[in-house]
N, C-alpha and C positions, 0 to 999 in steps of 0.2 A: 762255795755256794753260787748258783747260777744267778746272774744279774739281769734284770729286765727294765725296760721303759714301757709304760702303758699310755697308750694314745687314744682317749676317748672324750668326746665333748660333755658327757655327763659326769659330774664330780661324783656322785654317789657310786656310779659303775667303777670308776677308777678306785675310789676308796675301798669298795667292796672286793675288787680283785686284789689290791695290795694287802688287805687282811687275809684273804683265802690263800694267797701265795706264800705269805708268810708263815702260815701254819704248815705248808708243804715244804718249808726250808729253802724258799726261793725268794731272793731279795729284790724288791722294787727300788731302783735307784733314781728313777725319774718319772714325771708325769707330764702330759701335755694335753691341752683341749683342742688342738687342731694340728694339720699338718706342718704348718709354718712353726709353731712352738716345738713341734716334735724334732725337727731338723737340729734345731739348736740344742735340746737336750740330749739327743743322741750323740751330737759331737761333742758335748761336755762331758758325758758319763761313759760313753763307749761300752754299751750293755752287751750282754752275749745274745740277747733275743729282744725283738721289738714286737708287743702286742698292739695291734692297730685295727682301729674301727675304719670302715669304708665312709660311712657317710657322716660328715662333720660340716660346720659351717666355715665358711671362708676357704681355707686350704684343706681339701679332704685327703683321705687316705691314698687314694690314687695319685693325687699331686705329690704326696710324701714319697711314695714309691718310685715315682719317676724322678724326683729331685735327688733322692738316694743314689739312683743309678747314675745320674749325671755327676754326682760328686765322687763316685767310686766307693761309696760306704756299702760294704758287703756283709752288713750284719743280718742275719736270717729274721724275716718278717713272718709273724704269724696273724693272721686276718681274723679277727673275731666279728661275726656279723649276725644279724637277724635273718640273712639270706632271703630278703623280700625281692630282691632283684638280681636274677641269675646272670644278666649280662655284666653287671656291676662287678660282681664276684669274679667272673671270668677275666675281666679287664685287669683285676688285681693279680691274678695268677700269672697272666701274660706279662704284667709290669714287674713281676720278680717276686712275689710273694712265695714263701716256701711252704705255707701251710695255710689251711683255713678251718674254723670251727664255728659252730652255732653258739651263741651266748648262753644257751640252756645246758651247756655241758657240765659235767660233774667236776668237782675239784680234782678228782684223781685223773679225769681225761685232760683237763687242762695243764696240770703241772706235768704230765707225762708227755703231753704234745710240745711244751717248752723245753723239757729235758731233751727230747728227740732232736728238736732244731738246734739247740746248743751243741748236740754231738755231731751235727752235720747231716741229720736226717731230713726228711719231709713228712708231713702229715697231710693226707688227702682223705677226709672222712668218707668212709664207705657210703654213708647214707646220702651224701652229697654228690658223689662221682656221677651217677646216672643224670642228674639235672644238669650238671656241667657239661657232660658229654652231649646232651640234648641241645644245651645253648650253643656249643660249638658247631653241631651239624646245622642248626637252624639259622646260624648267623653267616651272611655272605662273607666270603674272604676278602680282605682289601688287597692281598697280593698272593700271587701263586706261591704256596709252600714248596721249599726244595724237595726232590724226591727222597724218599727214605732209602738209606743204604742198607744193605743186608748185615744184620748183626749176626756175630758168632754165637756158637752155642753158649760159650761162657758169658758173652755179654748179655744174652737172654737171661741167663741164670741171675746175673746181677741186676738186670732191669726188673725182674719179678720181684726181687727183694726190696728195691727202691719203691716199687709202687705200694709195698707194704709200709713205708715210711721208716725203714731200717737204716740206721746210720752205718757209715763205712766200716767202722770198728767191728760191729756185730757181723755185717756181711763178710769180713774178713775171717772172722771165726767160723762162720757157718759154711763156707766154701774152702777152708784151710788155705786161705791166701794170705799175703802180706797186705797190710793196709794200704801201702803205697801201690801195690798191683791194683788193688780195687779202685783207687782214685783214677788211675790210668784208664781202667775199663769205663768208669763213669764219664771221664772226659771224652773217650771214643764214642760212647752211646750218645752224648749231647750232640756231638759233632754230626755223627751219622743220622740222627733224626732231625737234624736241622733246628735244634732247639737251643734256648737261651740259658737254660738252668736245668736242674734235677726235675723239679716240679713239671714245668712245660714239657720236658722230654716224656715224663709219665703220661701225661694228658695227650700228646700227640700218638704215643704208642697204642694207648687205648682207642683213641679216635680211629687211627688208621688200621686197627685190627693186628698190630705188631703183638700186643697183649691182649688176652680174651678172658 
């Protein structure tokens, strides 16, 4: 059973998510009302996935993401947001979030996203991608991004599947490769695109026209 921690400042939302995920066979092993509580709960429970709101009092979701990175906590994070602030969600992705969804998703969409992240995949909601790309283009860069190195044909195949949020295991099956080979391709893609992780690699590939 996949184990998750839910981080949201609204008790009713946390309880609602706990109940819904339970129906889907996903166990909520901890809850937190802000980013500070989240770190303690995550370290104590070591879940498979963290569901994280962005806007919270005291220590928000961005703080939690940055703190997880500082501590070397590599548990995948799925941001759940109302998406009323494009720049803030973009910051969350840049800080290491592996996925993002609106809070009005269905139970099937939410549970599928949780399982995808637990399996090593990413979730970039198609309905939100255009808005994220617009935010990327409209926002001045704070530092020049490294030039994109040319990807091989095989790496482009892997990248297209990454952009669909497909985990390594399924990519391996689709391309008739060993899962370890896929992991090597993913690492190479991240390096060549000058990205930090799978999600930021896909976003940069979309932004720079590597994927269309």
